[in-house]
All heavy atoms as an XYZ file, in Angstrom:
621
protein
N     122.961     91.000    129.099
C     122.356     90.948    127.783
C     121.692     92.309    127.492
O     120.499     92.465    127.668
C     121.336     89.814    127.741
C     120.540     89.755    126.482
S     119.467     88.317    126.370
C     118.125     88.799    127.415
N     122.473     93.292    127.058
C     121.887     94.591    126.728
C     121.087     94.525    125.428
O     121.579     94.060    124.401
C     123.094     95.513    126.596
C     124.276     94.631    126.460
C     123.906     93.274    126.957
N     119.843     94.984    125.512
C     118.968     94.955    124.341
C     118.874     96.349    123.741
O     118.943     97.352    124.451
C     117.590     94.456    124.726
N     118.730     96.383    122.430
C     118.568     97.649    121.724
C     117.468     97.477    120.685
O     117.414     96.464    119.993
C     119.870     98.051    121.038
C     119.762     99.376    120.300
C     121.080     99.799    119.708
C     120.908    101.150    119.025
N     122.150    101.593    118.414
N     116.609     98.480    120.578
C     115.575     98.469    119.553
C     116.108     99.186    118.323
O     116.572    100.327    118.414
C     114.297     99.161    120.051
O     113.831     98.469    121.214
C     113.215     99.127    118.985
N     116.056     98.491    117.197
C     116.510     99.059    115.925
C     115.301     99.390    115.062
O     114.301     98.675    115.079
C     117.388     98.051    115.181
C     118.610     97.522    115.919
C     119.311     96.472    115.064
C     119.553     98.655    116.268
N     115.419    100.456    114.302
C     114.397    100.848    113.333
C     115.088    100.855    111.976
O     115.948    101.696    111.713
C     113.816    102.219    113.687
C     113.238    102.243    115.074
C     113.955    102.756    116.140
C     111.976    101.718    115.313
C     113.432    102.769    117.422
C     111.441    101.716    116.590
C     112.170    102.236    117.641
N     114.734     99.896    111.139
C     115.453     99.635    109.893
C     114.540     99.832    108.701
O     113.382     99.399    108.716
C     115.998     98.186    109.897
C     116.921     97.981    111.095
C     116.686     97.858    108.577
C     117.226     96.538    111.389
N     115.078    100.459    107.668
C     114.383    100.552    106.384
C     115.208     99.756    105.378
O     116.415     99.971    105.234
C     114.227    102.019    105.921
C     113.700    102.073    104.500
C     113.301    102.767    106.864
N     114.560     98.805    104.713
C     115.210     97.972    103.700
C     114.547     98.225    102.362
O     113.342     98.065    102.213
C     115.097     96.488    104.065
C     115.658     95.543    103.035
C     117.169     95.661    102.911
O     117.884     95.443    103.874
N     117.648     96.004    101.724
N     115.349     98.629    101.371
C     114.846     98.838    100.017
C     115.025     97.552     99.213
O     115.928     96.757     99.487
C     115.623     99.954     99.322
C     115.498    101.297     99.990
C     116.371    102.347     99.323
O     117.286    102.043     98.583
N     116.082    103.604     99.612
N     114.178     97.380     98.190
C     114.285     96.254     97.271
C     114.191     96.770     95.843
O     113.431     97.693     95.561
C     113.172     95.222     97.530
C     113.302     94.553     98.859
C     112.666     95.064     99.975
C     114.095     93.424     99.011
C     112.802     94.476    101.225
C     114.240     92.824    100.256
C     113.592     93.345    101.359
N     114.987     96.172     94.972
C     115.009     96.519     93.551
C     114.843     95.246     92.726
O     115.107     94.149     93.212
C     116.350     97.183     93.183
C     116.609     98.497     93.873
C     115.806     99.647     93.297
O     115.125     99.469     92.266
O     115.848    100.733     93.888
N     114.437     95.411     91.475
C     114.386     94.263     90.579
C     115.641     94.250     89.722
O     116.089     95.284     89.241
C     113.143     94.314     89.670
O     113.041     95.601     89.087
C     111.881     94.015     90.437
N     116.210     93.061     89.588
C     117.345     92.837     88.697
C     116.923     91.705     87.783
O     116.860     90.558     88.213
C     118.598     92.484     89.478
C     119.043     93.618     90.385
S     120.742     93.493     90.914
C     121.583     94.180     89.513
N     116.604     92.066     86.549
C     116.013     91.084     85.656
C     114.639     90.736     86.183
O     113.809     91.607     86.387
N     114.409     89.460     86.463
C     113.127     89.024     87.011
C     113.199     88.796     88.519
O     112.217     88.404     89.134
C     112.673     87.732     86.323
C     112.358     87.929     84.860
C     111.875     86.647     84.246
C     111.556     86.858     82.775
N     111.043     85.660     82.146
N     114.369     89.051     89.098
C     114.559     88.786     90.533
C     114.396     90.053     91.362
O     114.758     91.139     90.940
C     115.960     88.230     90.779
C     116.164     86.857     90.201
C     117.520     86.311     90.540
N     118.141     87.003     91.665
C     119.443     87.050     91.884
N     120.266     86.447     91.070
N     119.928     87.695     92.927
N     113.904     89.878     92.566
C     113.810     90.952     93.542
C     115.009     90.817     94.479
O     115.229     89.760     95.069
C     112.505     90.810     94.328
C     112.108     91.949     95.240
C     111.883     93.228     94.443
C     110.845     91.585     95.995
N     115.809     91.864     94.583
C     117.018     91.800     95.408
C     117.026     92.930     96.431
O     116.474     94.008     96.197
C     118.303     91.857     94.553
C     118.401     90.653     93.639
C     118.365     93.146     93.748
N     117.661     92.650     97.567
C     117.787     93.658     98.616
C     118.684     94.780     98.132
O     119.736     94.551     97.537
C     118.350     93.033     99.880
N     118.262     95.993     98.399
C     119.058     97.168     98.079
C     119.627     97.759     99.352
O     120.028     97.040    100.267
N     119.577     99.055     99.433
C     120.137     99.779    100.566
C     119.343     99.513    101.847
O     118.127     99.465    101.835
C     120.114    101.263    100.233
C     120.756    102.129    101.248
C     120.825    103.552    100.736
N     121.381    104.398    101.774
C     121.257    105.694    101.806
N     120.597    106.307    100.847
N     121.787    106.394    102.786
N     120.078     99.367    102.950
C     119.465     99.232    104.274
C     119.931    100.399    105.123
O     121.120    100.740    105.127
C     119.885     97.919    104.931
C     119.298     97.729    106.312
C     119.649     96.388    106.902
O     119.381     95.358    106.301
N     120.258     96.398    108.065
N     118.994    101.033    105.828
C     119.317    102.204    106.637
C     118.751    102.053    108.043
O     117.687    101.470    108.225
C     118.720    103.458    105.994
C     119.284    103.745    104.612
S     118.177    104.767    103.633
C     117.006    103.534    103.075
N     119.463    102.593    109.031
C     119.025    102.574    110.424
C     118.552    103.966    110.825
O     119.148    104.969    110.417
C     120.173    102.164    111.351
C     120.674    100.769    111.082
O     119.841     99.902    110.766
O     121.888    100.545    111.199
N     117.506    104.006    111.652
C     116.959    105.270    112.129
C     116.802    105.232    113.634
O     116.745    104.165    114.244
C     115.613    105.557    111.446
C     115.784    105.816    109.977
C     115.741    104.771    109.070
C     116.027    107.085    109.510
C     115.933    104.993    107.722
C     116.219    107.326    108.158
C     116.173    106.279    107.256
N     116.694    106.409    114.257
C     116.596    106.509    115.707
C     115.188    106.249    116.223
O     115.009    105.841    117.366
C     117.053    107.885    116.173
C     118.531    108.107    115.951
C     118.949    109.474    116.418
C     120.430    109.669    116.139
N     120.894    110.996    116.506
N     114.164    106.521    115.382
C     112.781    106.348    115.829
C     111.957    105.629    114.766
O     112.314    105.618    113.581
C     112.105    107.704    116.111
O     111.948    108.403    114.871
C     112.908    108.545    117.097
N     110.837    105.083    115.214
C     109.908    104.438    114.291
C     109.364    105.457    113.297
O     109.218    105.157    112.111
C     108.767    103.781    115.064
N     109.086    106.657    113.765
C     108.530    107.699    112.892
C     109.486    108.051    111.760
O     109.070    108.242    110.617
C     108.181    108.954    113.709
C     107.033    108.755    114.672
C     107.421    108.015    115.966
O     108.632    107.919    116.291
O     106.508    107.499    116.636
N     110.771    108.150    112.074
C     111.771    108.442    111.036
C     111.820    107.314    110.003
O     111.902    107.567    108.803
C     113.157    108.620    111.654
C     113.327    109.891    112.449
C     114.691    109.971    113.119
O     115.475    109.000    113.055
O     114.980    111.019    113.716
N     111.775    106.069    110.466
C     111.844    104.925    109.553
C     110.614    104.866    108.653
O     110.735    104.662    107.441
C     111.984    103.627    110.352
N     109.434    105.069    109.231
C     108.198    105.045    108.438
C     108.207    106.179    107.415
O     107.848    105.987    106.247
C     106.959    105.127    109.355
C     105.690    105.377    108.554
C     106.834    103.843    110.160
N     108.639    107.353    107.824
C     108.710    108.484    106.906
C     109.636    108.216    105.736
O     109.310    108.521    104.578
N     110.795    107.624    106.011
C     111.742    107.308    104.934
C     111.156    106.253    104.002
O     111.285    106.356    102.779
C     113.069    106.839    105.519
C     114.098    106.461    104.477
C     114.391    107.658    103.538
N     115.241    107.293    102.452
C     116.513    107.677    102.339
N     117.070    108.436    103.255
N     117.215    107.293    101.303
N     110.506    105.242    104.548
C     109.897    104.202    103.715
C     108.841    104.811    102.799
O     108.765    104.461    101.613
C     109.291    103.108    104.584
N     108.049    105.730    103.323
C     107.023    106.383    102.504
C     107.656    107.188    101.371
O     107.183    107.156    100.237
C     106.140    107.274    103.368
C     105.226    106.478    104.275
C     104.469    107.334    105.275
O     104.721    108.564    105.357
O     103.622    106.760    105.995
N     108.724    107.917    101.671
C     109.404    108.702    100.627
C     110.047    107.797     99.573
O     110.037    108.116     98.391
C     110.453    109.614    101.252
C     109.845    110.762    102.035
C     110.888    111.776    102.461
N     111.951    111.232    103.289
C     111.880    111.036    104.602
N     110.772    111.325    105.260
N     112.912    110.557    105.259
N     110.609    106.671    100.007
C     111.284    105.757     99.076
C     110.307    104.978     98.204
O     110.690    104.455     97.159
C     112.156    104.759     99.845
C     113.411    105.392    100.409
O     113.690    106.571    100.087
O     114.114    104.705    101.180
N     109.055    104.893     98.618
C     108.066    104.060     97.923
C     107.925    104.419     96.448
O     107.644    103.547     95.630
C     106.714    104.155     98.614
N     108.158    105.658     96.088
C     108.021    106.072     94.686
C     109.305    105.878     93.889
O     109.289    106.011     92.669
C     107.604    107.557     94.598
O     108.619    108.360     95.213
C     106.264    107.785     95.283
N     110.406    105.550     94.571
C     111.703    105.467     93.889
C     112.267    104.057     93.753
O     113.205    103.848     92.992
C     112.728    106.325     94.634
C     112.380    107.794     94.639
C     113.549    108.626     95.129
N     114.071    108.152     96.398
C     113.958    108.811     97.547
N     113.333    109.943     97.592
N     114.488    108.322     98.643
N     111.742    103.121     94.534
C     112.268    101.756     94.499
C     111.129    100.768     94.246
O     109.959    101.111     94.385
C     113.012    101.396     95.808
C     114.239    102.273     95.985
C     112.107    101.493     97.013
N     111.467     99.539     93.900
C     110.461     98.512     93.632
C     109.645     98.204     94.871
O     108.431     98.025     94.816
C     111.137     97.231     93.111
O     111.868     97.564     91.933
C     110.122     96.159     92.798
N     110.316     98.133     96.012
C     109.648     97.874     97.280
C     110.481     98.397     98.423
O     111.693     98.582     98.302
N     109.825     98.646     99.547
C     110.533     99.121    100.742
C     109.736     98.715    101.972
O     108.507     98.696    101.954
C     110.773    100.651    100.686
C     109.470    101.415    100.648
C     111.651    101.119    101.826
N     110.459     98.347    103.023
C     109.819     97.949    104.271
C     110.535     98.633    105.428
O     111.756     98.806    105.405
C     109.819     96.407    104.427
C     111.212     95.858    104.538
C     108.986     95.975    105.606
N     109.761     99.059    106.434
C     110.313     99.593    107.679
C     110.014     98.579    108.777
O     108.879     98.117    108.909
C     109.686    100.945    108.009
N     111.038     98.242    109.551
C     110.924     97.179    110.550
C     111.483     97.653    111.891
O     112.507     98.339    111.941
C     111.724     95.935    110.093
C     111.654     94.820    111.107
C     111.262     95.457    108.743
N     110.814     97.253    112.958
C     111.329     97.453    114.316
C     111.818     96.105    114.811
O     111.103     95.112    114.726
C     110.217     97.974    115.213
C     110.617     98.107    116.663
C     109.472     98.644    117.506
O     108.779     99.557    117.097
N     109.280     98.048    118.670
N     113.048     96.076    115.342
C     113.630     94.809    115.761
C     114.434     95.024    117.038
O     115.183     95.992    117.157
C     114.539     94.290    114.641
C     114.954     92.891    114.771
C     115.499     92.371    113.451
O     115.880     93.122    112.569
N     115.553     91.081    113.332
N     114.281     94.126    117.999
C     115.040     94.188    119.244
C     116.147     93.142    119.177
O     115.884     91.965    118.924
C     114.135     93.943    120.473
C     114.953     93.985    121.764
C     113.016     94.965    120.514
N     117.394     93.604    119.406
C     118.546     92.711    119.331
C     119.399     92.833    120.580
O     119.377     93.845    121.274
C     119.421     93.005    118.084
C     118.650     92.803    116.803
C     120.001     94.399    118.149
N     120.148     91.771    120.855
C     121.155     91.785    121.912
C     122.387     92.469    121.326
O     122.940     92.005    120.330
C     121.471     90.353    122.333
C     122.504     90.264    123.434
O     123.459     91.067    123.438
O     122.373     89.373    124.288
N     122.820     93.556    121.942
C     123.939     94.308    121.366
C     125.276     93.578    121.488
O     126.200     93.871    120.751
C     124.054     95.703    122.017
O     124.190     95.550    123.429
C     122.846     96.550    121.695
N     125.379     92.630    122.401
C     126.624     91.863    122.535
C     126.746     90.774    121.478
O     127.812     90.566    120.917
C     126.720     91.231    123.918
C     126.990     92.255    125.007
O     127.473     93.363    124.686
O     126.701     91.948    126.177
N     125.638     90.066    121.221
C     125.695     88.908    120.329
C     125.089     89.157    118.949
O     125.326     88.389    118.030
C     124.957     87.712    120.951
O     123.567     88.040    121.047
C     125.513     87.358    122.313
N     124.248     90.194    118.830
C     123.539     90.429    117.574
C     122.300     89.564    117.431
O     121.595     89.636    116.432
N     122.012     88.751    118.437
C     120.856     87.853    118.402
C     119.557     88.656    118.438
O     119.418     89.606    119.207
C     120.902     86.913    119.601
C     119.718     85.984    119.704
C     119.739     85.141    120.975
O     120.657     85.291    121.796
O     118.815     84.331    121.126
N     118.603     88.246    117.600
C     117.282     88.871    117.588
C     116.507     88.356    118.790
O     116.353     87.147    118.966
C     116.541     88.565    116.268
C     115.131     89.122    116.307
C     117.308     89.126    115.083
N     116.019     89.268    119.632
C     115.364     88.881    120.876
C     113.850     88.797    120.770
O     113.209     88.123    121.570
C     115.743     89.866    121.993
C     117.237     89.965    122.292
C     117.481     91.045    123.335
C     117.779     88.617    122.757
N     113.265     89.519    119.831
C     111.816     89.513    119.643
C     111.517     89.415    118.162
O     112.336     89.804    117.332
C     111.191     90.809    120.191
C     111.362     90.991    121.668
C     110.793     92.327    122.155
O     110.081     93.004    121.378
O     111.075     92.685    123.305
N     110.316     88.944    117.849
C     109.890     88.918    116.453
C     109.875     90.344    115.910
O     109.404     91.258    116.589
C     108.489     88.319    116.327
C     108.451     86.819    116.475
C     109.141     86.107    115.331
O     108.919     86.482    114.165
O     109.919     85.185    115.608
N     110.403     90.542    114.703
C     110.373     91.883    114.114
C     108.934     92.366    113.918
O     108.023     91.572    113.674
C     111.056     91.698    112.764
C     111.842     90.440    112.897
C     111.097     89.583    113.865
N     108.744     93.657    114.048
C     107.443     94.286    113.833
C     107.524     95.110    112.559
O     108.394     95.976    112.433
C     107.065     95.193    115.022
C     106.957     94.368    116.305
C     105.773     95.958    114.731
C     106.846     95.202    117.563
N     106.633     94.823    111.610
C     106.587     95.581    110.360
C     105.867     96.900    110.635
O     104.704     96.905    111.044
C     105.853     94.804    109.245
C     106.480     93.434    109.025
C     105.817     95.629    107.959
C     107.886     93.439    108.527
N     106.558     97.998    110.419
C     105.986     99.326    110.652
C     105.321     99.881    109.397
O     104.347    100.615    109.480
C     107.076    100.289    111.120
C     107.829     99.878    112.396
C     109.005    100.812    112.631
C     106.890     99.871    113.579
N     105.899     99.554    108.237
C     105.350    100.024    106.955
C     105.875     99.125    105.848
O     106.987     98.603    105.935
C     105.762    101.470    106.687
N     105.064     98.940    104.826
C     105.500     98.175    103.643
C     104.881     98.810    102.417
O     103.723     99.213    102.439
C     105.166     96.698    103.765
C     103.701     96.381    103.967
C     103.418     94.883    103.922
N     103.934     94.172    105.053
C     103.247     93.765    106.100
N     101.973     93.989    106.170
N     103.800     93.122    107.075
N     105.684     98.899    101.364
C     105.240     99.519    100.117
C     105.826     98.750     98.944
O     106.990     98.343     98.980
C     105.704    100.978    100.026
C     105.227    101.844    101.145
N     103.954    102.360    101.188
C     105.850    102.275    102.274
C     103.816    103.072    102.286
N     104.939    103.030    102.965
N     105.021     98.569     97.916
C     105.508     97.981     96.671
C     105.676     96.472     96.736
O     105.087     95.780     97.567
N     106.509     95.978     95.850
C     106.763     94.547     95.715
C     107.828     94.140     96.722
O     108.927     94.709     96.753
C     107.241     94.248     94.296
C     107.432     92.795     93.997
C     107.892     92.574     92.566
O     107.885     93.481     91.746
N     108.298     91.365     92.288
N     107.512     93.126     97.552
C     108.420     92.696     98.619
C     108.562     91.180     98.627
O     107.686     90.461     98.152
C     107.871     93.147     99.975
C     107.726     94.643    100.177
C     106.925     94.934    101.430
C     109.080     95.305    100.237
N     109.653     90.671     99.208
C     109.812     89.223     99.368
C     108.721     88.653    100.262
O     108.100     89.362    101.070
C     111.181     89.088    100.048
C     111.885     90.366     99.781
C     110.820     91.414     99.682
N     108.482     87.358    100.147
C     107.404     86.679    100.868
C     107.454     86.901    102.378
O     106.425     87.015    103.021
C     107.440     85.191    100.553
N     108.652     86.966    102.963
C     108.738     87.128    104.422
C     108.180     88.452    104.922
O     107.926     88.625    106.107
C     110.161     86.927    104.935
C     111.149     87.948    104.420
C     111.965     87.467    103.231
O     111.472     86.625    102.455
O     113.092     87.936    103.075
N     107.967     89.401    104.018
C     107.390     90.687    104.399
C     105.943     90.848    103.941
O     105.367     91.908    104.071
C     108.228     91.837    103.821
C     109.608     91.891    104.373
C     110.698     91.600    103.574
C     109.833     92.194    105.714
C     111.982     91.645    104.081
C     111.110     92.232    106.232
C     112.199     91.959    105.421
N     105.356     89.773    103.430
C     103.964     89.860    102.974
C     103.034     89.954    104.164
O     103.353     89.523    105.265
C     103.600     88.650    102.106
O     103.639     87.480    102.881
N     101.885     90.532    103.936
C     100.904     90.691    105.024
C     100.309     89.345    105.406
O     100.188     88.462    104.602
C      99.795     91.637    104.584
C     100.301     93.054    104.372
C      99.179     94.012    104.099
O      98.251     94.053    104.913
O      99.281     94.727    103.102
N      99.898     89.283    106.669
C      99.206     88.089    107.121
C     100.089     87.291    107.953
O     100.115     86.370    108.512
């Protein structure tokens, strides 16, 4: 069960009254992901940077995702608390 830590930035946009997922990008480090999320914060409705550990064979998430940064309007699953 080989594990890999992913650093993901997910953008969100509004379409009408709905919030929809936009572009998703992978980065090599947490710092790169946080930096990209900060830069995107002024250009998109919302953006979140997440650290996630997955099994590279199955794609199964092995640990709870860690929110590294959040900006703007986001879906409930990314809300603080």
